[in-house]
C-alpha positions, 0 to 999 in steps of 0.5 A, a space after each residue: 816438876 812432877 806435876 810438869 811431866 804429868 800434865 804432859 803426859 795425862 794429854 798423852 795418854 788421853 789421846 793414846 786412848 782416843 787413837 782407836 778405829 771401830 775394828 779395833 773396838 770389837 766387844 768380844 776382844 778381851 785384850 784390849 786396855 781398859 784406856 782402850 775400853 774406855 776410848 771405844 766407849 766415849 769416841 763412838 767407835 762401838 757405835 761406828 762398829 754396830 752402825 757398820 755391822 747393822 748395815 751390811 746385816 741390812 744389805 744381806 737381808 735386801 739381797 736375801 729378799 732379791 734371791 727369794 724374789 728370783 726363786 719365787 718368779 723361776 719356780 712360777 715360770 717352771 710350773 707355768 711350763 710344765 702346765 703349759 706342756 701338760 696342756 699340749 699333752 692333753 691337746 694332742 691325745 685329743 687330736 689323735 682320739 678326734 683323728 682316729 674316729 674321723 678316719 673310722 667314720 671316713 673308712 665306713 663312708 668310704 667303703 665300696 669306693 677303692 679311691 677314698 679308701 686307698 687314701 684312708 689307708 694312706 693316712 692311717 699308716 701316716 697316723 701310725 707313723 707320726 704315733 711311734 715316731 720319735 720327732 718332738 712334740 711339735 713335729 707331731 702336733 704339724 703331722 697331726 694337723 696335716 693329717 686332720 685337714 686331709 681327712 677333713 678333704 676326704 670327709 667334704 669328698 663324701 658329704 659326711 
């Protein structure tokens, strides 16, 4: 009779051991029994847990790589923007220098002609106004271009 009960209890004990989940099969958990550990090992739950953690790790590595690529793109755009700002500032400075030279040249050629001298003085005043204004760089660029065109017209009038 004892054999009968023993043969009935063995499958129940084994089935109870097989009822573990991958979450329960944490190798760091020291509170599970020997049957649960055996169940975790032979049922493949340890491997399922390893595979699950590996998948999470792979996803995190991919996400990290995407963040690195995005960061590199942002840094490149930032560097390109600062480079173009420096180029624009250099162009504006060159335009200011050229305008000053051209103004002085036109002023020398316009000596004795009061009408042209007045126009040159007006252009000089506008140039000073643009240099001291608080407007944006684009607005200053537009004003300097207008002044440059006026000076070129005066230059043509003087046959320089």
